[in-house]
C-alpha positions as CSV (number, residue, x, y, z in Angstrom):
1,X,22.3,-15.1,6.5
2,X,22.9,-12.6,9.3
3,X,20.6,-10.0,7.6
4,X,17.9,-12.7,7.0
5,X,17.9,-13.8,10.6
6,X,17.9,-10.1,11.7
7,X,14.8,-9.5,9.7
8,X,12.9,-12.6,10.8
9,X,13.7,-12.9,14.5
10,X,11.8,-11.1,17.3
11,X,15.1,-9.7,18.6
12,X,18.7,-9.3,17.4
13,X,19.7,-11.5,20.3
14,X,17.6,-14.4,19.0
15,X,18.8,-13.6,15.5
16,X,22.4,-14.0,16.6
17,X,21.6,-17.4,18.2
18,X,19.9,-18.5,15.0
19,X,22.9,-17.3,12.9
20,X,25.2,-19.4,15.1
21,X,23.0,-22.4,14.8
22,X,22.8,-22.0,11.0
23,X,26.5,-21.3,10.2
24,X,28.5,-22.6,13.2
25,X,30.1,-19.2,13.6
26,X,29.5,-16.6,16.3
27,X,28.2,-13.1,16.0
28,X,27.2,-10.7,18.7
29,X,23.7,-9.2,18.7
30,X,25.2,-5.7,18.2
31,X,27.1,-6.9,15.1
32,X,24.1,-8.6,13.7
33,X,22.1,-5.4,14.2
34,X,24.6,-3.4,12.3
35,X,24.6,-5.9,9.5
36,X,20.8,-6.0,9.3
37,X,20.4,-2.2,9.5
38,X,23.2,-1.7,6.9
39,X,21.5,-4.1,4.5
40,X,18.2,-2.2,5.0
41,X,19.8,1.2,4.4
42,X,21.3,-0.1,1.2
43,X,17.9,-1.4,0.0
44,X,16.2,1.9,0.9
45,X,18.9,3.9,-1.0
46,X,18.4,1.8,-4.1
47,X,14.6,2.1,-3.9
48,X,14.8,5.9,-3.5
49,X,17.1,6.2,-6.5
50,X,14.8,4.0,-8.7
51,X,11.7,6.0,-7.7
52,X,13.4,9.3,-8.5
53,X,14.7,8.0,-11.9
54,X,11.3,6.6,-12.9
55,X,9.4,9.7,-11.9
56,X,11.8,11.9,-13.8
57,X,11.1,10.1,-17.1
58,X,9.1,12.4,-19.3
59,X,7.9,10.0,-22.0
60,X,5.6,7.3,-20.7
61,X,6.9,4.8,-23.3
62,X,10.4,5.2,-21.9
63,X,9.5,4.1,-18.4
64,X,10.1,0.4,-19.2
65,X,13.7,1.3,-20.1
66,X,14.5,2.1,-16.5
67,X,12.2,-0.3,-14.6
68,X,12.4,-4.0,-14.0
69,X,8.9,-5.4,-14.6
70,X,7.7,-7.6,-11.7
71,X,4.4,-9.6,-11.6
72,X,2.7,-7.5,-14.4
73,X,-1.1,-7.3,-14.4
74,X,-2.8,-7.6,-17.7
75,X,-6.5,-7.6,-16.9
76,X,-8.0,-5.6,-14.0
77,X,-5.9,-3.9,-11.3
78,X,-6.5,-1.8,-8.2
79,X,-4.3,0.6,-6.3
80,X,-5.1,1.3,-2.6
81,X,-3.2,4.0,-0.8
82,X,-3.4,5.1,2.9
83,X,-1.6,6.6,5.8
84,X,-1.4,5.5,9.5
85,X,0.5,6.5,12.6
86,X,3.2,4.2,14.1
87,X,5.3,4.7,17.3
88,X,9.0,4.6,16.7
89,X,11.5,4.1,19.4
90,X,13.3,7.4,20.3
91,X,11.4,9.3,17.6
92,X,7.8,9.2,18.7
93,X,4.7,9.0,16.5
94,X,5.3,9.1,12.7
95,X,3.0,8.7,9.8
96,X,3.7,5.8,7.5
97,X,2.2,5.9,4.0
98,X,1.6,2.7,1.9
99,X,0.3,1.8,-1.5
100,X,-0.9,-1.7,-2.4
101,X,-1.3,-2.8,-6.0
102,X,-3.4,-5.9,-6.6
103,X,-4.8,-7.9,-9.4
104,X,-8.7,-7.9,-9.5
105,X,-10.4,-11.1,-10.5
106,X,-14.0,-12.3,-10.4
107,X,-14.9,-14.9,-7.8
108,X,-15.9,-18.4,-8.9
109,X,-19.6,-19.4,-8.8
110,X,-18.7,-21.6,-5.8
111,X,-16.2,-19.5,-3.9
112,X,-13.4,-20.8,-1.8
113,X,-13.4,-20.0,2.0
114,X,-10.9,-17.2,1.4
115,X,-13.0,-15.8,-1.5
116,X,-16.2,-15.9,0.5
117,X,-14.7,-13.6,3.1
118,X,-14.2,-10.9,0.5
119,X,-16.5,-8.2,-0.7
120,X,-19.0,-8.5,-3.6
121,X,-18.1,-10.6,-6.6
122,X,-14.4,-9.7,-6.8
123,X,-11.2,-10.9,-5.2
124,X,-7.9,-9.0,-4.9
125,X,-4.7,-11.1,-5.1
126,X,-1.0,-11.0,-6.1
127,X,-0.4,-7.9,-4.0
128,X,2.7,-5.8,-3.9
129,X,3.5,-3.0,-1.5
130,X,5.4,0.3,-1.2
131,X,5.6,1.8,2.3
132,X,7.7,4.3,4.1
133,X,7.9,7.4,6.3
134,X,7.4,9.7,3.3
135,X,5.5,12.9,2.6
136,X,2.7,12.8,0.0
137,X,5.0,13.7,-2.9
138,X,7.6,11.0,-2.0
139,X,4.8,8.5,-1.7
140,X,3.7,9.6,-5.2
141,X,7.1,8.6,-6.6
142,X,7.0,5.2,-5.0
143,X,3.4,4.6,-6.0
144,X,4.3,5.4,-9.6
145,X,7.4,3.2,-9.4
146,X,5.4,0.1,-8.2
147,X,2.7,0.8,-10.8
148,X,5.3,0.9,-13.5
149,X,6.8,-2.4,-12.3
150,X,3.3,-4.0,-12.4
151,X,2.5,-2.3,-15.7
152,X,-0.9,-1.1,-14.5
153,X,-0.8,1.6,-17.2
154,X,-1.5,-1.2,-19.8
155,X,-4.4,-2.8,-17.8
156,X,-7.8,-3.1,-19.2
157,X,-9.3,-1.3,-16.2
158,X,-7.6,0.4,-13.3
159,X,-9.4,1.4,-10.0
160,X,-8.2,3.0,-6.8
161,X,-10.0,2.3,-3.6
162,X,-9.1,4.6,-0.8
163,X,-10.6,6.8,2.0
164,X,-10.9,9.9,-0.2
165,X,-8.1,12.0,1.4
166,X,-7.1,14.9,-0.8
167,X,-3.4,13.9,-0.9
168,X,-4.3,10.4,-2.1
169,X,-6.6,11.8,-4.8
170,X,-3.8,14.2,-5.9
171,X,-1.0,11.8,-6.3
172,X,-3.2,9.0,-7.8
173,X,-4.7,11.3,-10.3
174,X,-1.3,12.7,-11.3
175,X,0.3,9.2,-11.6
176,X,-2.7,7.3,-13.1
177,X,-5.2,9.8,-14.7
178,X,-7.5,7.0,-16.0
179,X,-7.8,5.3,-12.6
180,X,-11.4,5.2,-11.3
181,X,-11.2,6.3,-7.7
182,X,-13.7,4.7,-5.3
183,X,-14.2,5.7,-1.7
184,X,-14.2,2.6,0.5
185,X,-17.5,1.5,2.1
186,X,-16.6,2.4,5.7
187,X,-15.5,6.0,4.8
188,X,-18.5,6.4,2.4
189,X,-20.9,5.6,5.3
190,X,-19.0,7.8,7.7
191,X,-19.4,10.8,5.3
192,X,-23.1,10.2,4.8
193,X,-23.6,10.3,8.5
194,X,-21.7,13.6,8.7
195,X,-23.9,15.0,6.0
196,X,-27.0,13.8,7.8
197,X,-26.0,15.4,11.0
198,X,-25.2,18.7,9.3
199,X,-28.4,18.8,7.4
200,X,-30.9,17.5,10.0
201,X,-29.2,17.8,13.3
202,X,-27.2,15.3,15.4
203,X,-29.2,12.5,17.0
204,X,-32.4,13.4,15.2
205,X,-34.8,10.9,13.7
206,X,-34.7,12.7,10.4
207,X,-30.9,12.4,10.2
208,X,-30.9,8.7,11.0
209,X,-33.7,8.0,8.5
210,X,-31.9,10.0,5.7
211,X,-28.5,8.3,6.3
212,X,-30.0,4.8,6.4
213,X,-31.9,5.4,3.3
214,X,-28.8,6.6,1.4
215,X,-26.8,3.6,2.7
216,X,-29.4,1.1,1.7
217,X,-29.5,2.3,-1.9
């Protein structure tokens, strides 16, 4: 109960108050912080061990022996991986890396409001995540672990939509060789504009016309 309140509340002080209301017992904000952080450290240690064990398995068919299957995907699946900077108290700016695995389904002829806000004729749902302050190789282990849990290796078709960063291409290709990697639309347009500027000059009519022609295809 203390760890749950510590994870959900906006501060450990508010979490301590919620804990008292829920249980009738008293706990200081510092004690609740230690309980919550201790729980998180235990979860992280277990996750690191699982990722290392699964990544060390040499025979693909033996992966299921060391992984607990969770929300398997049988049809179409997509893996999206990215990195971003976050500001940590007393540590400064750090890069967090995340992989998201989703089931891919076709939209209905008459889409719901949520489906209508998506792209094209597909919808991503049943997401699961792996995120941490890892380098690329550590991220690769956790990406592979979550893929094994979701059994994406048995999917009919597997795609990977990302920004085309070399480290993402490397770990995704290594973990899931048959995944079709797709550069997301925003970064694809950005790269076309860079090519146009390099070929025809920045700010020129020719560069704008060429870029817009490629994007409209």
